[in-house]
Backbone as a chain_set.jsonl record, in Angstrom:
{"seq": "MIRSTILIPKKIYHSIHKYLFPKKIRSEQVAFIFTTVYRIEKSIQFEFKDWYLVQPNEYEYQSLGYVELKDEMRPKIIKMAFDLDAAIVEIHSHPYSRPAMFSPSDIEGFNEFVPHVWWRLRKKPYVAIVFSKFDFDALVWIDDPKIPQQLTEILVEKQRFYPNCLTLINRGKKYGYRSF", "coords": {"N": [[0.845, -1.191, 0.0], [0.444, 2.233, -0.717], [1.782, 5.01, 0.97], [-0.019, 7.868, 1.735], [-0.276, 11.339, 1.881], [-1.731, 14.43, 2.714], [-0.771, 17.743, 2.582], [-1.509, 20.612, 4.261], [-1.775, 24.095, 4.81], [-2.05, 25.515, 8.078], [-3.812, 27.716, 8.539], [-5.511, 27.581, 6.29], [-6.627, 25.017, 6.611], [-8.091, 25.363, 9.019], [-9.857, 27.364, 8.165], [-11.318, 26.012, 6.182], [-12.517, 24.029, 7.744], [-14.097, 25.631, 9.402], [-15.825, 26.666, 7.48], [-17.131, 24.306, 6.675], [-18.472, 23.635, 8.992], [-20.355, 25.782, 10.131], [-21.481, 28.162, 12.688], [-24.288, 28.003, 12.854], [-25.628, 25.291, 11.611], [-26.995, 24.353, 8.601], [-26.939, 22.696, 6.443], [-25.141, 20.212, 4.483], [-21.823, 20.953, 3.363], [-19.527, 21.8, 0.701], [-16.177, 21.739, -0.403], [-13.153, 22.367, -2.261], [-9.797, 21.388, -2.689], [-6.839, 22.133, -4.378], [-3.991, 20.487, -5.468], [-0.423, 19.998, -5.698], [1.209, 17.134, -6.836], [3.433, 14.846, -5.465], [5.441, 12.104, -5.977], [7.215, 9.821, -4.153], [9.208, 7.22, -3.931], [7.572, 4.732, -2.216], [5.478, 6.382, -1.516], [3.106, 9.077, -1.623], [2.581, 12.515, -1.927], [0.335, 15.153, -1.416], [0.433, 18.365, -1.979], [-0.766, 21.42, -0.827], [-2.089, 23.841, -3.026], [-4.084, 25.586, -3.97], [-7.492, 26.651, -3.278], [-11.1, 26.165, -3.136], [-14.216, 27.244, -2.17], [-17.432, 26.061, -2.331], [-20.088, 27.992, -3.484], [-23.287, 29.278, -2.282], [-25.165, 29.528, -4.458], [-24.27, 27.609, -6.203], [-25.076, 25.106, -5.681], [-27.201, 22.43, -6.501], [-28.939, 21.017, -4.938], [-29.314, 20.996, -1.431], [-29.009, 19.787, 1.78], [-29.266, 18.591, 5.202], [-28.63, 15.952, 4.985], [-27.828, 15.347, 2.425], [-26.174, 16.435, -0.528], [-25.94, 18.126, -3.616], [-24.184, 19.25, -6.385], [-24.542, 21.82, -8.861], [-24.749, 21.07, -12.362], [-22.862, 22.476, -13.915], [-20.748, 22.815, -12.218], [-18.942, 20.643, -12.141], [-17.345, 20.689, -14.627], [-16.225, 23.203, -14.145], [-14.636, 22.9, -11.792], [-12.859, 20.928, -12.663], [-11.6, 22.323, -14.75], [-10.359, 24.367, -13.283], [-8.507, 22.828, -11.836], [-7.051, 21.748, -13.983], [-5.943, 24.088, -15.152], [-4.269, 24.83, -13.076], [-2.539, 22.773, -13.093], [-2.993, 20.638, -11.313], [-3.968, 18.184, -8.819], [-7.177, 17.075, -7.623], [-8.751, 17.541, -4.501], [-11.523, 16.625, -2.991], [-13.802, 17.804, -0.633], [-16.241, 17.296, 1.825], [-18.945, 17.838, 4.157], [-20.521, 15.919, 6.728], [-22.676, 16.842, 8.719], [-24.131, 15.846, 11.009], [-23.417, 13.244, 11.317], [-22.004, 10.465, 12.934], [-19.853, 8.006, 13.43], [-17.733, 9.618, 10.892], [-18.342, 8.685, 7.558], [-18.331, 7.726, 4.139], [-21.296, 8.006, 2.269], [-23.708, 5.769, 0.666], [-24.65, 7.178, -1.628], [-22.54, 8.966, -1.995], [-20.496, 7.171, -2.725], [-21.548, 6.143, -5.089], [-21.468, 8.457, -6.656], [-18.663, 8.81, -6.791], [-17.962, 6.548, -8.301], [-18.846, 7.299, -10.792], [-17.745, 9.887, -11.238], [-14.923, 9.992, -10.618], [-13.441, 8.357, -12.58], [-13.896, 10.007, -14.832], [-12.668, 12.456, -14.119], [-10.09, 11.521, -13.812], [-9.436, 10.872, -16.462], [-9.706, 13.41, -17.701], [-7.77, 14.938, -16.359], [-5.405, 13.756, -16.974], [-4.606, 11.292, -15.67], [-4.106, 12.083, -13.04], [-4.04, 11.66, -9.503], [-6.965, 11.355, -7.35], [-8.643, 12.679, -4.552], [-10.882, 12.184, -1.851], [-12.578, 13.516, 0.9], [-14.46, 13.182, 3.842], [-15.892, 14.929, 6.438], [-17.014, 14.691, 9.781], [-18.298, 16.279, 12.723], [-16.633, 15.209, 14.551], [-14.677, 13.461, 13.538], [-12.976, 12.12, 10.611], [-13.074, 10.603, 7.338], [-11.222, 9.358, 4.563], [-10.526, 8.849, 1.148], [-8.394, 7.785, -1.526], [-7.643, 7.778, -4.934], [-5.177, 6.441, -6.59], [-3.613, 4.874, -8.513], [-5.54, 3.762, -10.083], [-8.669, 4.595, -11.374], [-10.913, 3.325, -10.442], [-10.445, 1.986, -8.162], [-10.268, 2.706, -4.94], [-8.025, 3.701, -2.318], [-7.056, 3.814, 1.117], [-6.571, 7.003, 2.475], [-3.628, 8.022, 4.087], [-2.947, 10.129, 5.92], [-3.564, 13.524, 7.058], [-1.576, 16.299, 7.05], [-1.055, 19.05, 8.956], [0.823, 21.597, 9.21], [2.808, 20.731, 11.809], [1.119, 18.936, 12.915], [-0.554, 15.878, 12.843], [-3.325, 14.292, 11.338], [-5.485, 11.556, 11.362], [-7.438, 9.425, 9.298], [-10.547, 7.743, 10.078], [-10.971, 5.377, 8.743], [-13.295, 3.922, 8.198], [-15.001, 3.674, 5.96], [-13.848, 1.984, 3.961], [-13.524, -0.292, 5.529], [-16.16, -0.93, 6.444], [-18.346, -0.133, 4.547], [-17.384, -0.913, 2.002], [-17.214, -3.733, 2.113], [-19.704, -4.455, 3.201], [-21.708, -3.413, 1.453], [-20.812, -4.165, -1.038], [-19.731, -2.596, -3.188], [-18.668, -1.98, -6.507], [-16.256, -0.682, -6.907], [-14.766, -1.188, -4.731]], "CA": [[0.0, 0.0, 0.0], [1.175, 3.488, -0.833], [1.531, 6.005, 2.018], [-0.53, 9.082, 1.093], [-0.361, 12.454, 2.825], [-2.112, 15.756, 2.22], [-0.158, 18.818, 3.355], [-2.373, 21.793, 4.204], [-1.425, 25.138, 5.779], [-2.934, 25.566, 9.246], [-4.849, 28.73, 8.343], [-6.451, 27.054, 5.291], [-7.322, 23.886, 7.241], [-9.082, 25.897, 9.954], [-10.88, 28.077, 7.382], [-12.189, 25.01, 5.558], [-13.31, 23.4, 8.809], [-15.093, 26.634, 9.808], [-16.803, 26.707, 6.397], [-17.897, 23.059, 6.7], [-19.278, 23.588, 10.215], [-20.638, 27.127, 10.651], [-22.158, 28.166, 13.995], [-25.638, 27.48, 12.648], [-25.542, 24.328, 10.512], [-28.252, 24.168, 7.886], [-26.791, 21.686, 5.397], [-23.784, 19.783, 4.14], [-21.054, 21.927, 2.594], [-18.512, 21.202, -0.155], [-15.013, 22.561, -0.731], [-12.149, 21.669, -3.049], [-8.402, 21.807, -2.585], [-6.039, 21.766, -5.543], [-2.68, 20.146, -4.928], [0.677, 19.463, -6.48], [1.418, 15.74, -6.445], [4.817, 14.38, -5.442], [5.595, 10.668, -5.717], [8.54, 9.523, -3.638], [9.254, 5.784, -3.652], [6.262, 4.132, -1.939], [4.598, 7.371, -0.891], [2.618, 10.16, -2.473], [2.204, 13.696, -1.149], [-0.518, 16.144, -2.057], [0.78, 19.635, -1.337], [-1.739, 22.483, -1.076], [-1.764, 24.851, -4.035], [-5.173, 26.557, -3.996], [-8.728, 26.074, -2.751], [-12.336, 26.757, -3.603], [-15.394, 26.952, -1.362], [-18.622, 26.098, -3.176], [-20.976, 29.084, -3.095], [-24.693, 28.852, -2.15], [-25.86, 29.43, -5.744], [-23.66, 26.555, -7.015], [-25.68, 23.835, -5.272], [-28.495, 22.049, -7.069], [-29.733, 20.627, -3.772], [-28.481, 21.036, -0.239], [-29.742, 19.504, 3.015], [-28.408, 18.031, 6.247], [-28.282, 14.571, 4.683], [-27.477, 15.13, 1.02], [-25.806, 17.64, -1.262], [-25.667, 17.907, -5.039], [-23.73, 20.466, -7.044], [-25.096, 22.059, -10.196], [-23.999, 20.397, -13.423], [-21.733, 23.277, -14.401], [-19.646, 22.796, -11.244], [-17.946, 19.621, -12.494], [-16.332, 21.221, -15.551], [-15.547, 24.357, -13.527], [-13.594, 22.402, -10.883], [-11.855, 20.24, -13.49], [-10.823, 23.361, -15.446], [-9.484, 25.016, -12.292], [-7.406, 21.898, -11.581], [-6.247, 21.67, -15.207], [-5.188, 25.339, -15.274], [-3.251, 24.84, -12.02], [-1.79, 21.516, -13.21], [-3.16, 20.135, -9.948], [-4.918, 17.13, -8.487], [-8.339, 17.569, -6.882], [-9.148, 16.972, -3.217], [-12.92, 16.988, -2.723], [-14.093, 17.745, 0.8], [-17.599, 17.684, 2.195], [-19.29, 17.592, 5.561], [-21.707, 15.198, 7.193], [-22.765, 17.58, 9.986], [-24.648, 15.135, 12.177], [-23.01, 11.842, 11.286], [-20.95, 10.072, 13.86], [-18.618, 8.582, 12.893], [-17.735, 10.005, 9.478], [-18.217, 7.636, 6.55], [-18.969, 8.084, 2.883], [-22.62, 7.403, 2.115], [-23.891, 5.071, -0.614], [-24.738, 8.13, -2.747], [-21.171, 9.441, -2.22], [-19.782, 6.123, -3.448], [-22.115, 6.126, -6.442], [-20.89, 9.622, -7.329], [-17.251, 8.535, -7.088], [-17.886, 5.563, -9.391], [-19.086, 8.02, -12.037], [-16.945, 11.099, -11.413], [-13.471, 9.808, -10.539], [-12.858, 8.005, -13.882], [-13.961, 11.166, -15.726], [-11.602, 13.385, -13.694], [-8.832, 10.821, -14.116], [-9.202, 11.034, -17.894], [-9.536, 14.835, -18.034], [-6.55, 15.485, -15.738], [-4.259, 12.932, -17.396], [-4.267, 10.287, -14.657], [-3.747, 12.631, -11.726], [-4.836, 11.043, -8.418], [-8.135, 12.072, -6.841], [-8.834, 12.44, -3.119], [-12.17, 12.602, -1.3], [-12.579, 13.548, 2.363], [-15.733, 13.515, 4.479], [-15.716, 15.305, 7.841], [-18.097, 14.905, 10.73], [-17.773, 17.203, 13.737], [-15.767, 14.48, 15.468], [-13.599, 12.743, 12.875], [-13.092, 12.156, 9.156], [-12.577, 9.48, 6.559], [-10.675, 9.872, 3.311], [-10.119, 7.869, 0.153], [-7.545, 8.31, -2.589], [-7.501, 6.95, -6.122], [-3.804, 6.757, -6.992], [-3.182, 4.2, -9.735], [-6.694, 3.225, -10.811], [-9.83, 5.426, -11.028], [-12.015, 2.509, -9.937], [-10.035, 1.305, -6.934], [-9.768, 3.647, -3.931], [-7.215, 3.258, -1.196], [-7.216, 4.657, 2.288], [-5.602, 8.069, 2.678], [-2.896, 7.751, 5.319], [-2.998, 11.213, 6.901], [-3.529, 14.938, 6.699], [-0.538, 16.963, 7.842], [-1.301, 20.484, 9.091], [2.086, 21.977, 9.818], [3.421, 19.564, 12.464], [0.068, 18.114, 13.504], [-1.046, 14.831, 11.945], [-4.689, 13.833, 11.549], [-5.639, 10.256, 10.72], [-8.833, 9.058, 9.023], [-11.063, 6.611, 10.864], [-10.891, 4.207, 7.844], [-14.519, 3.133, 8.287], [-15.663, 3.416, 4.679], [-13.311, 0.769, 3.357], [-13.763, -1.42, 6.434], [-17.582, -1.268, 6.532], [-19.178, 0.008, 3.352], [-16.849, -1.685, 0.888], [-17.584, -5.139, 2.281], [-21.134, -4.588, 3.504], [-22.559, -3.103, 0.304], [-20.276, -4.785, -2.246], [-19.552, -1.666, -4.291], [-17.739, -2.514, -7.486], [-14.933, -0.052, -6.857], [-14.067, -1.555, -3.507]], "C": [[0.883, 1.245, 0.0], [0.783, 4.424, 0.306], [1.12, 7.305, 1.33], [-0.802, 10.153, 2.142], [-0.798, 13.72, 2.109], [-1.479, 16.783, 3.149], [-0.974, 20.09, 3.158], [-1.882, 22.834, 5.212], [-2.484, 25.229, 6.888], [-4.105, 26.535, 9.045], [-5.92, 28.23, 7.361], [-7.276, 25.924, 5.9], [-8.424, 24.389, 8.177], [-10.196, 26.659, 9.226], [-11.849, 27.097, 6.72], [-13.082, 24.37, 6.61], [-14.42, 24.351, 9.286], [-16.205, 26.749, 8.752], [-17.71, 25.47, 6.439], [-18.873, 23.008, 7.872], [-19.492, 24.989, 10.787], [-21.366, 27.036, 11.993], [-23.571, 27.615, 13.9], [-25.6, 26.585, 11.408], [-26.919, 24.123, 9.908], [-28.181, 23.042, 6.861], [-25.334, 21.235, 5.283], [-23.133, 20.885, 3.308], [-19.976, 21.192, 1.798], [-17.411, 22.225, -0.426], [-14.054, 21.708, -1.562], [-10.778, 22.262, -2.746], [-7.718, 21.326, -3.858], [-4.611, 21.58, -5.062], [-1.677, 19.783, -6.016], [0.93, 18.063, -5.95], [2.899, 15.399, -6.555], [4.83, 12.896, -5.113], [7.044, 10.419, -5.314], [8.536, 8.067, -3.177], [7.852, 5.234, -3.417], [5.346, 5.093, -1.198], [4.195, 8.417, -1.933], [2.18, 11.303, -1.559], [1.384, 14.628, -2.027], [-0.277, 17.455, -1.33], [-0.176, 20.731, -1.789], [-1.207, 23.493, -2.081], [-2.8, 25.97, -4.032], [-6.42, 25.868, -3.444], [-9.931, 26.809, -3.285], [-13.471, 26.298, -2.695], [-16.623, 27.099, -2.248], [-19.6, 27.125, -2.608], [-22.435, 28.617, -3.063], [-25.426, 28.671, -3.48], [-25.293, 28.33, -6.654], [-24.146, 25.15, -6.622], [-26.998, 23.633, -6.003], [-29.462, 21.727, -5.937], [-28.802, 20.551, -2.572], [-29.355, 20.797, 0.986], [-28.75, 18.974, 4.053], [-27.951, 16.61, 5.928], [-27.829, 14.312, 3.263], [-27.128, 16.472, 0.393], [-25.53, 17.255, -2.715], [-25.278, 19.246, -5.65], [-24.412, 20.602, -8.395], [-24.172, 21.436, -11.236], [-22.767, 21.177, -13.883], [-20.544, 23.293, -13.436], [-18.564, 21.779, -11.6], [-16.912, 20.165, -13.479], [-15.572, 22.418, -14.966], [-14.387, 23.889, -12.647], [-12.486, 21.706, -11.663], [-10.986, 21.266, -14.212], [-9.88, 24.084, -14.48], [-8.274, 24.121, -12.021], [-6.473, 21.818, -12.792], [-5.356, 22.904, -15.344], [-4.065, 25.433, -14.247], [-2.273, 23.667, -12.135], [-1.792, 20.795, -11.859], [-4.105, 18.941, -9.892], [-6.039, 17.754, -7.653], [-8.5, 16.791, -5.582], [-10.548, 17.506, -2.94], [-13.177, 16.813, -1.231], [-15.567, 18.08, 1.004], [-17.884, 17.264, 3.631], [-20.505, 16.683, 5.666], [-21.936, 15.732, 8.606], [-23.223, 16.783, 11.201], [-24.344, 13.647, 12.148], [-21.924, 11.606, 12.332], [-20.883, 8.569, 13.833], [-18.76, 8.948, 11.41], [-17.522, 8.779, 8.605], [-18.859, 8.144, 5.271], [-20.277, 7.32, 2.75], [-22.684, 6.606, 0.813], [-23.991, 6.029, -1.801], [-23.374, 8.767, -3.026], [-20.409, 8.448, -3.091], [-20.26, 6.043, -4.895], [-21.555, 7.289, -7.261], [-19.431, 9.412, -7.69], [-17.107, 7.574, -8.262], [-18.066, 6.221, -10.754], [-18.037, 9.107, -12.279], [-15.439, 10.863, -11.457], [-12.873, 9.359, -11.875], [-12.864, 9.166, -14.886], [-12.843, 12.158, -15.402], [-10.238, 12.806, -14.059], [-8.454, 11.024, -15.588], [-8.902, 12.493, -18.229], [-8.229, 15.421, -17.503], [-5.328, 14.594, -15.967], [-3.71, 12.054, -16.268], [-3.729, 10.86, -13.346], [-4.608, 11.942, -10.663], [-5.988, 11.948, -7.993], [-8.298, 11.699, -5.377], [-10.223, 12.933, -2.723], [-12.097, 12.48, 0.221], [-13.99, 13.889, 2.831], [-15.455, 13.764, 5.96], [-17.043, 15.239, 8.582], [-17.531, 15.912, 11.727], [-16.673, 16.54, 14.566], [-14.569, 13.816, 14.814], [-13.752, 12.886, 11.369], [-12.661, 10.818, 8.574], [-12.134, 10.053, 5.22], [-10.209, 8.729, 2.419], [-9.277, 8.555, -0.909], [-7.475, 7.277, -3.718], [-6.153, 7.318, -6.72], [-3.455, 6.181, -8.356], [-4.321, 3.66, -10.58], [-7.925, 4.032, -10.402], [-11.028, 4.642, -10.505], [-11.684, 1.829, -8.615], [-9.469, 2.324, -5.94], [-8.906, 2.941, -2.887], [-7.481, 4.208, -0.04], [-6.162, 5.754, 2.28], [-4.934, 7.821, 4.018], [-3.081, 8.852, 6.353], [-3.147, 12.572, 6.233], [-2.513, 15.571, 7.633], [-0.781, 18.467, 7.79], [-0.157, 21.029, 9.933], [2.67, 20.756, 10.511], [2.394, 18.625, 13.093], [-0.494, 17.146, 12.468], [-2.456, 14.421, 12.351], [-4.881, 12.557, 10.734], [-7.115, 9.94, 10.491], [-9.256, 7.858, 9.865], [-11.113, 5.31, 10.061], [-12.172, 3.39, 7.767], [-15.183, 2.833, 6.945], [-15.148, 2.131, 4.057], [-13.566, -0.458, 4.226], [-15.215, -1.866, 6.366], [-18.327, -1.254, 5.211], [-18.683, -0.855, 2.202], [-17.268, -3.138, 0.952], [-19.095, -5.301, 2.4], [-22.019, -4.421, 2.265], [-22.04, -3.638, -1.015], [-20.129, -3.845, -3.43], [-18.466, -2.179, -5.208], [-16.35, -1.893, -7.394], [-14.19, -0.375, -5.578], [-13.621, -2.974, -3.637]], "O": [[1.933, 1.283, 0.642], [-0.402, 4.613, 0.58], [1.825, 7.791, 0.445], [-1.466, 9.908, 3.149], [-0.298, 14.041, 1.031], [-1.634, 16.7, 4.367], [-1.115, 20.585, 2.04], [-1.6, 22.487, 6.359], [-3.673, 25.037, 6.637], [-5.251, 26.203, 9.348], [-7.111, 28.44, 7.591], [-8.493, 25.88, 5.722], [-9.552, 23.899, 8.134], [-11.355, 26.598, 9.636], [-13.057, 27.329, 6.701], [-14.279, 24.19, 6.384], [-15.544, 23.92, 9.542], [-17.377, 26.91, 9.091], [-18.922, 25.583, 6.257], [-19.953, 22.424, 7.774], [-18.891, 25.349, 11.799], [-21.814, 25.959, 12.388], [-24.004, 26.849, 14.761], [-25.544, 27.081, 10.282], [-27.877, 23.771, 10.596], [-29.206, 22.497, 6.452], [-24.434, 21.802, 5.902], [-23.818, 21.653, 2.633], [-19.561, 20.095, 2.173], [-17.674, 23.407, -0.646], [-14.138, 20.48, -1.561], [-10.625, 23.471, -2.571], [-7.997, 20.232, -4.347], [-4.082, 22.419, -4.332], [-2.04, 19.325, -7.099], [0.87, 17.834, -4.742], [3.533, 15.627, -7.585], [4.292, 12.478, -4.088], [7.974, 10.764, -6.042], [7.934, 7.73, -2.157], [7.022, 5.265, -4.326], [4.543, 4.682, -0.361], [4.849, 8.603, -2.959], [1.502, 11.089, -0.554], [1.688, 14.857, -3.198], [-0.727, 17.637, -0.199], [-0.371, 20.943, -2.986], [-0.062, 23.938, -2.01], [-2.453, 27.15, -4.085], [-6.413, 24.667, -3.176], [-9.824, 27.915, -3.815], [-13.658, 25.1, -2.48], [-16.831, 28.152, -2.85], [-19.899, 27.126, -1.414], [-22.785, 27.656, -3.748], [-26.23, 27.748, -3.613], [-25.789, 28.14, -7.764], [-23.685, 24.145, -7.164], [-27.809, 24.553, -6.11], [-30.634, 22.104, -5.966], [-27.66, 20.105, -2.677], [-30.328, 21.517, 1.207], [-27.546, 18.918, 3.804], [-26.996, 16.115, 6.527], [-27.481, 13.182, 2.921], [-27.703, 17.506, 0.734], [-24.962, 16.2, -2.999], [-25.961, 20.251, -5.454], [-24.813, 19.607, -8.998], [-22.97, 21.295, -11.014], [-21.74, 20.579, -14.205], [-19.456, 23.737, -13.801], [-17.382, 22.039, -11.378], [-15.715, 20.11, -13.196], [-14.395, 22.611, -15.272], [-13.281, 24.421, -12.743], [-11.306, 21.877, -11.355], [-9.767, 21.103, -14.282], [-8.735, 24.375, -14.826], [-7.142, 24.604, -11.982], [-5.251, 21.819, -12.641], [-4.162, 22.786, -15.618], [-3.029, 26.043, -14.511], [-1.306, 23.575, -11.379], [-0.748, 20.402, -11.339], [-4.921, 18.721, -10.787], [-5.87, 18.818, -7.058], [-8.402, 15.564, -5.553], [-10.73, 18.697, -2.685], [-12.812, 15.795, -0.644], [-16.079, 19.036, 0.421], [-17.169, 16.457, 4.226], [-21.389, 16.684, 4.809], [-21.452, 15.151, 9.578], [-22.747, 17.023, 12.311], [-24.957, 12.874, 12.884], [-21.056, 12.447, 12.566], [-21.858, 7.923, 14.215], [-19.761, 8.634, 10.767], [-16.651, 7.949, 8.867], [-19.824, 8.907, 5.317], [-20.354, 6.135, 3.077], [-21.814, 6.749, -0.046], [-23.472, 5.726, -2.875], [-23.073, 9.08, -4.178], [-19.761, 8.828, -4.066], [-19.454, 5.893, -5.814], [-21.208, 7.118, -8.429], [-19.002, 9.793, -8.779], [-16.24, 7.755, -9.117], [-17.509, 5.761, -11.75], [-17.507, 9.235, -13.383], [-14.747, 11.483, -12.264], [-11.865, 9.932, -12.288], [-11.945, 9.293, -15.695], [-12.154, 12.641, -16.301], [-9.355, 13.51, -14.548], [-7.301, 11.31, -15.912], [-7.953, 12.781, -18.957], [-7.647, 16.305, -18.131], [-4.342, 14.676, -15.235], [-2.518, 12.075, -15.961], [-2.982, 10.192, -12.631], [-5.784, 11.671, -10.904], [-5.979, 13.152, -8.249], [-8.115, 10.541, -5.001], [-10.683, 13.97, -3.2], [-11.62, 11.48, 0.758], [-14.635, 14.779, 2.278], [-14.866, 12.929, 6.645], [-18.072, 15.678, 8.069], [-16.39, 16.35, 11.579], [-15.877, 17.224, 15.208], [-13.542, 13.623, 15.466], [-14.565, 13.682, 10.899], [-11.985, 10.018, 9.221], [-12.613, 11.104, 4.795], [-9.582, 7.774, 2.877], [-9.424, 9.75, -1.161], [-7.277, 6.083, -3.488], [-6.005, 8.395, -7.298], [-3.046, 6.915, -9.256], [-4.092, 3.154, -11.678], [-8.208, 4.151, -9.209], [-12.051, 5.233, -10.16], [-12.537, 1.173, -8.017], [-8.324, 2.756, -6.077], [-9.055, 1.747, -2.625], [-8.065, 5.277, -0.219], [-4.979, 5.468, 2.097], [-5.6, 7.45, 4.985], [-3.341, 8.57, 7.522], [-2.899, 12.746, 5.04], [-2.578, 15.402, 8.851], [-0.721, 19.082, 6.725], [-0.153, 20.946, 11.161], [3.007, 19.795, 9.82], [2.758, 17.636, 13.729], [-0.862, 17.543, 11.363], [-2.752, 14.229, 13.531], [-4.491, 12.485, 9.569], [-7.947, 10.157, 11.373], [-8.424, 7.064, 10.304], [-11.282, 4.241, 10.646], [-12.132, 2.251, 7.303], [-15.869, 1.818, 6.82], [-15.941, 1.274, 3.665], [-13.799, -1.548, 3.704], [-15.483, -3.061, 6.243], [-18.882, -2.274, 4.804], [-19.488, -1.467, 1.499], [-17.642, -3.716, -0.069], [-19.687, -6.18, 1.774], [-22.958, -5.189, 2.055], [-22.747, -3.577, -2.02], [-20.376, -4.248, -4.567], [-17.468, -2.742, -4.757], [-15.366, -2.529, -7.771], [-13.084, 0.123, -5.366], [-13.003, -3.514, -2.719]]}, "num_chains": 1, "name": "protein.A"}
């Protein structure tokens, strides 16, 4: 297994977390990080380059249990990544889930979207992170757009955060998704 690390500046990490979990939570939120990818032996690092917080008018549907972006958001995010020569890290919140895990609809979206991004961005890896208020889970598609692996960690300056790994442990086996 490849060790995978996302490096994020502290100020950006806290800003994204504040965006995902405002004082008054009304719905799930989505953000994107664009990263430079470094492969070093049996590890891969995603170093922060830029970010984008999805705006209220860019959601097709938004609730506490489900979020869908407008159709034009996919090409917009892919173009931003292409112009930056960057990989995409998708982040969204599950405000009242405990523990954090990707939902069946999240997995269905990955099965469709990740291969498309992979093709458009010339085989750049893709990362997805889901945060609850208490923890997070994260998947990374490194060498195959249909086979996710567990992200190893998020490094915020000198502080390391580790995913709970529950999606691959539970959902992959329990629901028999083809990409797991």
